[in-house]
C-alpha positions in Angstrom: -38.0 3.1 -3.6 -37.6 -0.1 -5.5 -36.6 -1.0 -9.1 -37.7 -4.1 -11.0 -37.0 -5.9 -14.2 -40.0 -7.8 -15.7 -39.1 -10.2 -18.4 -41.7 -12.1 -20.3 -42.5 -14.1 -23.4 -45.3 -12.7 -25.6 -47.5 -13.6 -28.5 -45.4 -13.0 -31.6 -46.2 -9.9 -33.7 -44.6 -8.7 -37.0 -44.8 -5.2 -35.7 -42.0 -6.0 -33.3 -39.5 -7.0 -36.1 -38.8 -3.9 -38.1 -35.0 -4.0 -38.3 -32.4 -3.7 -35.4 -34.1 -0.8 -33.8 -37.7 -2.0 -34.4 -40.4 0.2 -36.0 -39.6 3.7 -34.8 -43.1 4.9 -35.4 -44.5 1.9 -33.4 -42.0 2.6 -30.6 -43.1 6.2 -30.4 -46.7 5.1 -30.2 -45.8 2.9 -27.3 -44.0 5.9 -25.7 -47.2 7.9 -25.9 -49.2 5.1 -24.4 -46.5 4.7 -21.6 -46.8 8.4 -20.7 -50.6 8.2 -20.6 -50.6 5.0 -18.4 -48.1 6.5 -15.9 -50.2 9.7 -15.4 -52.3 7.7 -13.0 -49.3 6.6 -11.0 -47.3 9.9 -11.0 -45.1 10.1 -8.0 -45.9 6.5 -7.0 -44.7 4.3 -9.8 -43.4 4.3 -13.3 -43.6 1.6 -16.0 -41.7 1.5 -19.3 -40.6 -0.9 -22.0 -36.8 -1.4 -22.3 -36.6 -4.0 -25.0 -39.1 -5.5 -27.4 -38.5 -8.4 -29.8 -40.8 -10.8 -31.5 -41.8 -13.2 -28.7 -40.0 -11.4 -25.8 -40.4 -8.2 -23.9 -38.5 -6.5 -21.0 -40.2 -3.9 -18.9 -38.7 -1.7 -16.2 -40.5 -0.5 -13.1 -39.9 2.2 -10.5 -42.0 1.8 -7.4 -42.1 4.4 -4.6 -45.4 3.5 -2.8 -46.7 0.0 -2.1 -48.7 -1.4 -5.0 -49.5 -4.8 -6.5 -46.6 -4.9 -8.9 -47.5 -8.1 -10.9 -51.1 -7.0 -11.4 -50.1 -3.5 -12.4 -47.4 -4.5 -14.8 -49.9 -6.9 -16.4 -52.3 -4.0 -16.9 -49.5 -1.8 -18.3 -48.5 -4.4 -20.9 -52.1 -4.9 -21.8 -52.4 -1.2 -22.4 -49.4 -1.5 -24.7 -51.3 -4.2 -26.6 -48.7 -6.8 -25.6 -50.1 -10.2 -24.7 -48.0 -11.9 -22.0 -47.6 -15.7 -22.1 -45.2 -16.1 -19.2 -43.3 -13.6 -17.1 -40.9 -13.2 -14.1 -40.2 -10.3 -11.8 -36.8 -9.5 -10.3 -35.6 -6.6 -8.1 -32.6 -4.8 -9.6 -30.1 -2.1 -8.6 -30.2 1.6 -9.7 -27.3 1.0 -12.2 -29.3 -1.8 -13.8 -32.4 0.5 -14.0 -30.3 3.3 -15.5 -29.1 1.0 -18.2 -32.6 -0.1 -19.0 -33.8 3.6 -19.2 -30.9 4.5 -21.4 -31.8 1.7 -23.8 -35.5 2.6 -23.7 -34.6 6.2 -24.6 -32.3 5.1 -27.5 -35.2 2.9 -28.8 -37.7 5.8 -28.4 -39.8 3.8 -25.8 -39.4 6.9 -23.5 -38.6 10.5 -24.3 -36.0 11.3 -21.7 -34.6 9.2 -18.9 -33.5 12.3 -16.9 -37.1 13.5 -16.9 -38.3 10.2 -15.5 -35.7 10.3 -12.7 -36.5 14.0 -12.0 -40.1 13.0 -11.4 -38.8 10.9 -8.4 -36.3 13.5 -7.3 -33.3 11.3 -8.0 -31.9 12.7 -11.3 -28.6 13.7 -9.5 -27.8 10.0 -9.4 -26.9 10.3 -13.1 -23.8 12.1 -11.9 -22.7 9.3 -9.5 -19.4 9.0 -11.3 -18.5 12.6 -10.3 -19.7 12.2 -6.7 -16.3 11.6 -5.1 -17.4 8.5 -3.4 -17.5 4.9 -4.6 -20.9 3.2 -4.9 -21.3 -0.6 -4.9 -24.8 -2.1 -5.4 -26.2 -5.6 -4.9 -29.4 -7.4 -4.1 -29.5 -9.9 -1.2 -30.6 -13.5 -1.5 -33.6 -14.6 0.5 -32.6 -16.9 3.4 -34.4 -18.8 6.2 -33.7 -18.2 9.8 -31.6 -21.3 10.3 -29.3 -20.4 7.4 -28.8 -16.8 8.7 -28.0 -18.0 12.2 -25.6 -20.6 10.9 -23.7 -18.0 8.8 -23.6 -15.6 11.8 -22.1 -18.3 14.1 -19.1 -18.6 11.7 -18.0 -15.0 12.4 -15.9 -13.5 15.2 -18.6 -10.9 15.7 -21.1 -13.7 16.3 -21.9 -12.8 19.9 -23.1 -9.2 19.3 -24.6 -10.2 15.9 -26.6 -13.2 17.3 -28.0 -11.0 20.1 -29.3 -8.6 17.5 -30.7 -11.4 15.3 -32.7 -12.5 18.3 -34.2 -9.1 18.7 -34.9 -8.8 14.9 -36.9 -12.1 15.0 -39.1 -11.0 17.9 -42.6 -10.5 16.3 -43.9 -6.9 16.0 -46.6 -5.8 18.4 -48.5 -4.3 15.5 -48.1 -6.0 12.1 -49.7 -3.1 10.3 -46.9 -0.7 11.3 -43.5 -0.8 9.5 -40.5 1.2 10.5 -36.8 1.3 11.3 -36.2 1.4 15.1 -32.4 1.3 15.1 -29.3 1.8 12.9 -26.2 -0.3 13.0 -22.4 0.1 13.2 -20.2 -2.9 12.1 -16.7 -2.5 13.5 -14.0 -4.8 12.0 -10.8 -4.7 10.0 -11.6 -7.8 8.0 -13.5 -7.2 4.7 -15.0 -10.7 4.7 -16.1 -10.5 8.3 -17.7 -7.1 7.6 -19.5 -8.2 4.4 -20.8 -11.4 6.0 -22.1 -9.6 9.1 -23.8 -7.0 6.9 -25.3 -9.8 4.8 -26.8 -11.6 7.8 -28.3 -8.3 9.2 -29.9 -7.3 5.9 -31.3 -10.8 5.1 -32.8 -11.0 8.6 -34.3 -7.5 8.3 -35.8 -8.3 4.9 -37.2 -11.7 6.2 -38.9 -9.9 9.0 -40.3 -7.1 6.8 -38.2 -4.4 8.6 -37.1 -3.3 5.1 -39.1 -3.6 1.9 -36.3 -3.9 -0.6 -33.6 -6.5 -1.2 -31.3 -3.8 -2.6 -28.1 -2.8 -0.7 -26.1 0.3 -1.7 -22.6 0.5 -0.3 -21.1 4.0 -0.2 -17.3 4.2 0.4 -15.8 7.5 1.6 -12.1 7.9 1.6 -10.2 10.3 3.9 -9.2 13.7 2.3 -11.6 13.4 -0.7 -14.2 16.0 -1.7 -17.7 14.8 -2.1 -20.9 15.9 -3.9 -23.5 15.7 -1.1 -26.4 16.5 -3.5 -25.7 13.1 -5.2 -25.4 11.5 -1.7 -28.8 12.9 -0.8 -30.4 11.6 -4.0 -29.0 8.2 -3.3 -30.7 8.2 0.1 -34.0 9.3 -1.5 -33.7 6.4 -4.0 -33.0 4.0 -1.1 -36.1 4.6 1.0 -37.3 1.2 2.2 -33.8 -0.4 1.5 -30.3 -0.4 3.0 -27.5 2.0 2.7 -24.1 0.9 4.0 -21.7 3.7 4.7 -18.0 2.8 4.8 -15.6 5.5 6.1 -12.3 3.8 5.3 -9.9 5.7 7.5 -6.6 4.1 8.7 -5.2 4.3 12.2 -2.7 7.0 11.4 -5.2 9.3 9.6 -7.8 8.7 12.4 -5.3 9.8 15.1 -5.4 13.3 13.6 -8.6 13.8 11.7 -8.3 16.7 9.2 -11.0 19.4 9.2 -12.2 18.3 5.7 -12.8 14.8 7.0 -14.7 16.1 10.0 -16.9 18.1 7.6 -17.5 15.0 5.6 -18.7 13.1 8.6 -21.0 16.0 9.6 -22.4 16.1 6.1 -23.0 12.3 6.0 -24.8 12.5 9.3 -26.9 15.4 8.3 -28.3 13.5 5.3 -28.6 10.3 7.4 -30.7 12.2 10.0 -33.2 13.3 7.3 -33.8 9.7 6.3 -33.3 7.9 9.7 -36.9 6.5 9.7 -37.0 5.6 6.0 -33.5 4.1 5.2 -31.8 1.3 7.1 -28.3 2.5 7.8 -25.3 0.3 8.5 -22.0 2.2 9.2 -18.8 0.2 8.8 -15.6 1.4 10.4 -12.2 -0.2 11.1 -11.6 -1.2 14.8 -9.1 1.5 15.7 -11.0 4.5 14.2 -12.2 5.7 17.6 -12.2 9.4 16.7 -14.2 8.8 13.5 -16.7 6.7 15.4 -17.1 9.3 18.1 -17.7 11.9 15.4 -20.5 9.8 13.9 -22.1 9.3 17.3 -21.9 13.1 18.0 -23.6 14.0 14.8 -26.3 11.3 14.5 -28.7 13.1 16.8 -31.3 11.0 18.5 -30.7 7.9 16.3 -30.2 4.6 18.2 -27.1 2.7 17.0 -26.3 -1.0 17.8 -22.7 -2.0 17.4 -21.8 -5.3 15.8 -18.1 -5.6 16.8 -15.5 -8.2 15.9 -14.0 -9.8 19.0 -10.7 -11.7 19.6 -10.8 -15.5 19.3 -8.8 -17.5 21.8 -7.8 -21.2 21.9 -10.7 -23.5 20.9 -12.7 -20.6 19.4 -9.8 -19.7 17.1 -9.4 -23.4 16.1 -13.1 -23.7 15.4 -12.9 -20.7 13.1 -10.0 -22.2 11.2 -11.8 -25.5 11.0 -14.9 -23.7 9.5 -12.7 -22.0 6.9 -11.2 -25.4 5.9 -14.6 -27.1 5.7 -16.1 -24.3 3.6 -13.2 -24.9 1.2 -14.0 -28.6 1.1 -10.7 -29.7 2.7 -10.3 -31.5 6.0 -8.5 -29.5 8.8 -5.5 -31.2 10.4 -3.3 -30.9 13.4 -0.8 -28.7 11.6 -3.6 -26.1 11.0 -4.7 -26.2 14.7 -1.1 -26.1 16.0 -0.7 -22.7 14.4 -2.9 -21.3 17.2 -1.1 -20.2 20.3 -3.3 -21.0 23.3 -3.3 -17.6 25.1 -3.0 -15.3 22.1 -6.1 -13.5 20.8 -6.7 -13.5 17.1 -8.8 -11.3 14.8 -10.4 -12.6 11.7 -7.7 -11.2 9.5 -5.0 -13.0 11.5 -6.8 -16.3 11.3 -7.4 -15.9 7.5 -3.6 -15.4 7.1 -2.9 -18.6 9.0 -5.5 -20.5 7.0 -4.2 -19.1 3.7 -0.6 -20.3 4.4 -1.8 -23.7 5.5 -4.2 -24.0 2.5 -1.5 -23.1 0.0 0.9 -25.7 1.5 -2.0 -28.3 1.6 -2.7 -27.8 -2.0 0.9 -28.5 -2.9 1.5 -31.4 -0.6 -1.8 -33.3 -0.5 -4.1 -32.2 -3.3 -1.5 -31.7 -6.0 1.6 -33.5 -4.6 3.4 -33.2 -7.9 4.2 -29.6 -6.9 5.5 -30.3 -3.4 9.1 -29.6 -4.4 8.4 -26.2 -6.0 9.7 -23.5 -3.7 7.3 -20.9 -2.3 7.7 -17.2 -3.3 8.8 -16.4 0.3 11.5 -19.2 0.1 12.7 -17.9 -3.2 12.8 -14.3 -1.8 14.7 -15.5 1.3 17.5 -17.0 -0.9 17.5 -14.1 -3.4 20.7 -12.0 -3.2 20.5 -8.2 -3.4 19.8 -6.8 -6.8 22.2 -4.7 -8.9 25.9 -4.5 -9.7 26.8 -2.2 -6.8 26.4 -5.0 -4.3 28.7 -7.2 -6.3 31.2 -4.3 -6.5 31.1 -3.8 -2.8 31.7 -7.5 -2.1 34.6 -7.4 -4.5 36.4 -4.7 -2.6 39.3 -5.9 -0.5 38.9 -5.9 3.2 36.2 -3.6 4.8 34.4 -6.4 6.8 32.6 -3.9 9.1 31.2 -1.8 6.3 30.0 -4.9 4.4 28.4 -6.4 7.5 26.4 -3.2 8.2 25.1 -2.9 4.7 24.2 -6.6 4.7 22.4 -6.1 8.0 20.4 -3.2 6.5 19.4 -5.3 3.4 18.4 -8.2 5.6 16.2 -5.9 7.7 14.2 -4.8 4.7 14.0 -8.3 3.4 12.7 -9.6 6.7 9.9 -6.9 6.7 8.7 -8.3 3.3 9.1 -12.0 4.3 7.4 -11.7 7.7 4.8 -9.0 7.1 2.1 -11.7 7.2 3.5 -12.9 10.6 3.0 -9.6 12.2 6.4 -7.9 11.6 5.7 -4.1 11.3 6.8 -2.3 8.2 8.8 0.9 8.8 11.9 2.7 7.6 14.4 3.1 10.4 17.0 5.8 10.4 20.2 4.6 8.7 22.5 7.6 9.4 26.2 6.5 9.8 29.7 7.5 10.8 32.6 6.3 8.8 35.8 6.5 10.9 39.1 5.8 9.1 42.4 7.2 7.9 42.8 8.5 4.3 42.6 5.9 1.5 40.5 3.4 3.4 37.6 3.5 0.8 35.2 5.6 2.8 34.0 7.6 -0.2 33.9 4.6 -2.4 31.8 2.6 0.0 29.4 5.6 0.4 28.9 5.8 -3.3 28.3 2.0 -3.6 25.9 2.1 -0.6 23.8 4.8 -2.3 23.6 2.7 -5.5 22.8 -0.5 -3.5 19.9 1.3 -1.7 18.6 2.6 -5.1 18.9 -0.8 -6.9 17.0 -2.5 -4.1 14.2 0.1 -3.9 15.2 1.4 -0.5 16.0 4.9 -1.6 14.1 6.6 -4.3 17.0 8.3 -6.1 20.2 6.7 -4.7 22.5 9.6 -5.6 25.4 10.8 -3.5 25.9 14.5 -2.6 29.4 15.1 -1.2 29.9 18.2 1.0 32.5 19.8 3.3 32.6 22.7 5.6 32.6 25.4 2.9 29.4 23.9 1.5 27.5 24.1 4.8 28.9 27.0 6.9 28.0 30.5 5.7 30.2 33.6 5.9 27.7 35.7 7.8 25.1 35.2 10.5 21.9 33.6 9.2 23.5 32.1 6.1 24.4 28.7 7.5 20.9 27.2 8.1 19.7 27.9 4.6 22.9 26.3 3.1 22.4 23.2 5.2 18.7 22.9 4.3 19.5 23.4 0.6 22.0 20.5 0.7 19.5 18.2 2.4 16.9 19.1 -0.3 19.5 18.2 -3.0 20.3 14.9 -1.2 16.6 13.9 -0.6 16.1 10.3 -1.8 19.8 9.6 -1.6 22.9 9.9 0.5 24.5 13.1 2.0 28.2 12.5 2.5 29.9 15.0 4.9 33.6 14.6 4.6 35.9 15.7 7.5 32.7 16.5 9.4 34.7 17.7 12.5 35.9 20.7 10.4 32.4 22.2 11.0 33.3 23.0 14.6 37.0 23.6 14.2 38.6 27.0 14.4 37.4 30.4 15.3 34.2 30.3 13.4 32.8 27.7 15.8 29.6 29.7 16.3 28.6 29.2 12.7 29.7 25.6 12.9 27.4 25.0 15.9 24.5 26.5 13.9 25.4 24.0 11.1 25.4 21.1 13.4 22.1 22.1 15.0 20.4 22.5 11.6 21.9 19.1 10.5 20.4 17.4 13.5 17.0 18.9 12.8 17.1 18.0 9.1 18.3 14.4 9.9 15.1 13.9 11.8 12.9 15.5 9.1 14.5 13.3 6.4 14.9 10.1 8.4 12.8 8.0 6.0 14.0 9.2 2.6 17.7 9.8 2.9 20.9 8.7 4.7 23.5 11.1 6.2 27.1 9.7 6.4 29.7 11.6 8.4 33.3 10.7 7.6 36.8 11.5 8.9 39.8 10.5 11.0 38.8 8.1 13.9 40.0 10.2 16.9 38.6 13.5 15.5 35.3 11.9 14.6 34.8 10.6 18.1 35.4 14.0 19.6 33.0 15.6 17.0 30.2 13.1 17.7 30.6 13.6 21.5 30.1 17.4 21.2 26.4 17.1 20.3 24.2 14.4 22.2 21.4 15.0 19.7 23.7 14.1 16.8 25.0 10.9 18.5 21.4 9.7 19.2 20.5 10.0 15.6 23.4 7.9 14.2 22.5 4.3 13.9 25.9 2.9 12.8 29.5 3.6 13.6 31.7 1.9 11.1 35.4 1.6 11.4 37.6 1.6 8.3 40.7 -0.1 9.4 44.2 0.6 7.9 45.0 -2.1 5.3 47.7 -4.7 6.2 50.6 -5.5 3.9 48.9 -8.4 2.2 45.7 -6.4 1.5 47.7 -3.5 0.1 49.5 -5.9 -2.3 46.2 -7.3 -3.4 44.8 -3.8 -3.9 47.9 -2.8 -6.0 47.5 -6.0 -8.1 43.8 -5.3 -8.6 44.5 -1.7 -9.7 47.2 -2.9 -12.1 44.9 -5.6 -13.5 42.2 -3.1 -14.2 44.7 -1.3 -16.4 45.7 -4.5 -18.2 48.9 -5.0 -16.3 50.4 -7.8 -14.3 53.2 -7.8 -11.7 55.9 -10.4 -11.7 56.6 -12.3 -8.5 59.7 -10.2 -7.8 57.7 -7.0 -8.4 55.1 -8.2 -5.8 57.9 -8.9 -3.3 59.3 -5.4 -3.8 55.8 -4.0 -3.3 55.4 -5.9 -0.1 58.6 -4.6 1.3 57.7 -1.0 0.4 54.2 -1.3 2.0 55.7 -2.8 5.1 57.7 0.4 5.6 55.1 2.8 4.3 52.5 1.6 6.8 54.3 3.5 9.6 54.5 6.7 7.5 52.7 9.7 9.0 49.4 10.3 7.2 49.8 7.0 5.2 47.4 7.0 2.3 46.4 3.2 2.4 44.6 2.3 -0.9 45.4 5.8 -2.3 49.1 5.2 -1.6 48.8 1.8 -3.5 47.1 3.5 -6.5 49.8 6.2 -6.6 52.5 3.6 -6.5 51.1 1.7 -9.5 50.7 5.0 -11.4 54.3 5.8 -10.7 55.2 2.2 -11.8 53.4 2.7 -15.1 55.5 5.9 -15.8 58.7 4.1 -14.9 57.7 1.2 -17.2 57.1 3.7 -20.0 60.6 5.2 -19.6 62.1 1.6 -19.5 60.3 0.6 -22.7 61.2 3.8 -24.6 64.9 3.1 -23.9 64.6 -0.4 -25.4 65.0 -1.4 -29.0 61.5 -0.9 -30.6 61.6 -4.2 -32.5 62.6 -6.1 -29.3 59.5 -4.9 -27.3 56.7 -7.5 -27.1 53.1 -7.5 -25.9 54.2 -9.2 -22.7 56.7 -6.5 -22.1 54.0 -3.8 -22.4 51.6 -5.8 -20.1 54.2 -6.6 -17.3 55.5 -4.5 -14.4 59.0 -5.5 -13.3 60.7 -4.9 -9.9 62.7 -2.0 -11.4 59.4 -0.2 -12.3 58.4 -0.1 -8.6 59.9 3.1 -7.2 59.6 3.6 -3.4 59.0 7.2 -2.2 62.1 9.1 -1.1 60.5 11.3 1.6 59.4 8.7 4.1 58.6 10.2 7.5 57.9 7.4 10.0 55.9 7.7 13.2 54.9 4.9 15.6 51.1 4.6 15.7 49.1 3.2 18.6 45.5 2.2 19.0 43.2 2.1 16.0 46.0 1.9 13.4 48.6 -0.9 13.6 
């Protein structure tokens, strides 16, 4: 079935100029003449007027069987009492035809467009927007043999494509017989390669009268969608004598485990295709790795013969030739830098070579064609130097000490940045497990770093929510058999998209309720795997106990990516922490006060269960209270703003219950 637009100039007539919608009575008279004329061609062809103005006329034509179109449309317009001066005929798509019919109906040149399409069995196409699949239509340009072969030689599928072109150009034994001997399957991941291969096929088929129509209808099916197969069947009916391109755009992951709905879709597609296999030229288009989908098409196409046009790898000189052709088609001379991007023994697909060319072309535009932009940084260069977003990263960097924790978080951010930077160079994009163990004594900022880490991941779009859920043994271990697993699963659901922080994690397996604790650990291991891409689990606690805890469960250890030590602070770091805490409260310490702090920290470091940063905070809080007592005892009028903002040595009160113990190993 073919659709045409016939535009012509006519002898002018006042009857055609009766307002914006013409003379309605005159239009209805033409509708009656149209119906009468088409009676003789019922089921074979249909002619109608779409627009009529003084001096111009546009007619639409539907042709099912072969007729002399120019002669017949001339007879039709003569029957309409329209005298043609000069006209031109062009084949159009169904969407263009539908617009012409809609306008003709609005102008009363026809009674009902749906009735017209029903007469040809294709009225369902009016519901194409509710079909579930995408439809793209076009008409090919006519080309000679040399042009088609030249275009084919530019493609990486040229070997199999040229072989088929040779077969297409073999003259038919019987010129009176037309038919469709084979169908095609174009296999490539590159959209340009696919479209160019299809274009060469269709142009050669039309040139050799294997198809009667220039019209191409591309139908795109997506995995997991539901489709209206009645509309699909109508489309095939409307495409008799032309080409239907079926694209089943499945990705590798989906294709590895085809769902039942997708299998049914392929079966339905093939059932319709089998009904029209001798009337419609079919071209199936699949990605390279969709082997299961391809096998399903072959299994359901019955006795149809299918020729594969498959993209191959380009090596060495062939890859360079392809890049050179891309450059010349863009009117720019290829150079050594472009060719040097090709590694001699590596195979390239069309998509790979297009990426290489795109990078080279962009640089060439800046440096040679528009040298005034040569110093402007590329987006990738700007991305490379861009620091992580958000205030949490700056807060982390501002914390005193913690080199190991900062290094791990920087490493994680660099990993995700590298995936974005080097995606076009083949770096795979994934989301590795980021589960961690924080090992350190009290007050070494484990919880603070966990909170900042969650915020950093959120602010840099690496976690969807970036919140922190803090839990201990009582939150995860149930009182009775069967209670523990649901508790653990609930906490993982709460932490989804963020960070689950398990403090003193070894307490899960301490004591006589170890059986329940083991159930908690086993459930945690399972949930860590289930949520490896959308959350981070951080276990925290004392260094020696955490090491024993991790060693109890090999599955747990294998799922933890980073073991981060939080070292005890030295005296200088503790003094800086204390000064920072005081400064946040609007206070400064005199030099003598700092000296006293230093001497206190030097002794306190050896205290059993020393609190590190927590100890420094408590010391400053005690100093504020001591300062308050000192100021209250002073003469009110003698107290200055500097007095209120300054901590003196006498405000620094060392603890009286110091219990020292010599520590070895991790803590100095």
